[in-house]
C-alpha positions, 0 to 999 in steps of 0.5 A, a space after each residue: 482520545 489520548 489512547 488513540 493518539 498514543 497508538 497512532 504515534 506508536 504506529 508512526 514510530 514503528 513504521 520509521 524503524 521498519 525494514 521488511 515488508 512484514 514490519 511495514 505491514 504491521 506498522 499500518 496494522 497498528 495504526 488501523 487497529 487504533 482506529 478500528 479495534 480488532 483490525 486484521 489485514 486481509 490480502 483479499 481486500 488488498 487484491 480487490 483494492 489493487 484491481 478496483 477502478 476508481 475512475 477519478 483519473 482518466 489516464 490512471 483509473 486503477 493501480 493495474 493501469 500502470 502495474 498490470 493485472 499481475 503484480 509479479 510482472 513489470 509495468 509501465 507508467 501510463 503517462 510517462 512511459 517509464 518502466 516500473 518494476 513488479 510490485 509483488 515482493 516475490 518478484 522484487 525484493 526491494 518492495 516495501 522495505 523503505 518506509 519513506 519510499 512506501 509512504 511517498 508512493 502511497 501518498 502520490 499514487 493514492 492521490 492520483 488514482 484513488 483521489 484521496 489519501 489511502 487509509 492505514 487499513 487499505 495500506 495494510 491490506 495492499 501490502 498483505 496482498 503484495 507480500 506473497 499472499 497473491 
């Protein structure tokens, strides 16, 4: 149990010092591996997660509701109408470079769309997909 706690703390420390999408992805990988030994991120799972319809929110049943089916394209918030820059790192170099913003948006969007906090494994897979493995 102490080992898992130490690995989770290490993942949190790594995330707080991450500055690139790959570093942020690796912080989530470390956290996921502490819970699931041998975890490896998978862009295919990230793609499936991005396109999945969770259906807990009628106005925002999936990530694609606001972000479109193509993460390289800009989107628009389904409720507010606010423009949203592309999610894919290839189209928006600022994505997944600020750990505080990444956690803020995962927290908010997972709650509103998925209906629960996203796991570290889901976050790692999602970033793997958005980080060029489209």
